[in-house]
N, C-alpha and C positions, 0 to 999 in steps of 0.2 A: 379501502382496507388500510388500517393503521400498520405501520412497520412494527415488527416484533422487537421487544427490548433486547439489547445485547448483554453479553456476559463478559465484560472486560475488553481490553485492547489487545491486538495481536500484531505480530510481524512474521514473515516467513521468507527464508532464503537458505541456501546451502551454507552451513556454518563455516566452511573453509574460507568464505568471503567476508567474515565478520568485520574485519577492519574497513574494507571498502563500503560495507553496509552501515558503517558508523556505529557499531554496537557499543563501544565504550561510551560515546557521548549519549547515545540513546538510553543506556542504563543510568547514567548520571541524571538525565532529564526525568526519567521515571522516579528516581529518588527525590529530585527537586519537586516534582508535581505532587508527590505523596506528602510533602510537608504541608501543602495546602489542602489536599484531598486524600486522606489516608486510605480511602476505599478503592483507589485505582488498582485494578488487577491487570497484569501484563503477561502474555504468554508468547514465547518465541518458538515457532515451528521450523524444524530443519534438522538435517542429519550431518554427520561428520565422523572422522576417526576419533579414537580415544584422546589423542593429544589435543586436537582441536576442541573437543568437548570440554576438556579440562580448562583450556584457556578461555573459552566462552563462559563457562561457569564462574571462573575467577572474576570476570567483568560483571556478570549478572548478579552473583550472590543470591540472596533471597528476594531480590527486587523483581526479577524476571523469571517466571516459571519456564522450564524447558519442556516443550510439548513433543519433542522428537520429530522424526521424519513422518510425514503424513502424505499418502498418495493424493493425486490431483482431485478426484471427486470428493474425497473426505475433506480435503483442505477447503474446497468450495463451501461445504457445509459448515465448517468451523469459521470461515470468513463471515458467512451469513449470520452465525450466532454471536458475532463480536459487536461491540459498540463502535469500534473503528480499527482501521489498519494503518500502521505507522512504519515507514521505512525511509528515514532521512539520509539516504546514501550520500557518500562523498562523491562518487562517480556512478552514473547510472545511464544505461542506454534507454530505450523507450520504456522498459519496465512493464511488461504485460501483466504482471501480478497486480498492479494498481487497477487496471481495467477489470481483471478478474474480481477484485474486491468490490468494485462498483457494480459489476454484474450480479454479485451476491447481495447487493443492497447495503453495502458497508461503506461509510465515509472514509476518506483517505487523508493521510499526512504524507507529503512527498517533498523531495529536495527542490527548492527554487532553482531554476536554471538548468534542470536535468529531468530525466524520466518523462513524465507526462506534462511537464511545464508547457503552458500555451494551449493545451487541449481543453482545459476546464476553467479558463479565466472567468472570474465573476461567479463561479459556482460555489455556494457556501459549503458544500460537502467535500470539497477538494482543497485542503489546506497546504499552501506552499510555505516552506520554512527555509531559512538559511541553515544548512546542515552543520555549520561550524558554530552555531549559536545555541548552546545548551538551554538557556533561558527561553528562547523562542520555541524550541522543541517542546519543553515542558509546558509552556503556555498552550500550544496546539494540542498536546495530549489532554490537558484539562478541558479544552473546548470539546474534543471528541467525547470525553467522558461525561461532561455536564450537559452538553447540548445535543445529546444523542437523538432525542425525539424530533427536534427541529431539523437537524442535519439529515436524518433518515427520511423525514417527510419531504424535504426539498429534493433529495435524491430520487425518491419514489415518483414525485411529480415530474422530474426531469426525464426519468426513464419512461414514464407514461406518454410523455410528449415526443418520444423517439430519440432521446439524447444518445443512447448507446447504439443506434442503428449504424453509425459510421464505423463501429468496431465489429459488426456482424460479418459473417462469412460472405453474404451477398455483396455487401459494400466493398469488402476487401477484394473479392473476385472481380468486381466491376472496375475497380481502380487498377488492378493488375492488368486486366484485359486492355483498358485504355492506354496504359503505359506501353504495353507491348505493341499495340496497334500504332501508337504515335511513333515509337521507335522504328517500326518497319516502314511506316510512311515517310520517315526522314532518311531512310537508308542506313539506319543504325543497326549493326549486327546484334542480335539477341542470342545470348548463350544457350 
């Protein structure tokens, strides 16, 4: 079955964290990418107080549409409907939202050296970028936009081959159980 075509690029985070999520640079990258490909649409999902919303809107202008807060299940549907998910954060822990995007069948742009870096090496549908390089972010946005069919096809094949199994509840439970058993076996106290 061929992947469904998407309707624009998206990002999602609590807007209070817009600086850490690198929104000013992301908005600049969207503007830069539009110089080459004016048809790029970008929507940011997330909520925040009025002051935060005003600051975020000042960075985004008309270049990034504000999608507001979206509950988890609805966000998954919107991720699925997108061409790609982009969040080139300046600092990021594991970043479960990247895995959620992949589970929704949506290619990702993520910060090199953080988030899911190292988990998807060599996978065409997971684009690492230097989060401080606006031109690199813009280039990756263009790739998500232009190469949607190829990237989603590669992602679908990877999913079919069991690529996301390591992030399923059974695999996570087994890893946790092994860690606990290993700690108990070595006499390490488990809280």
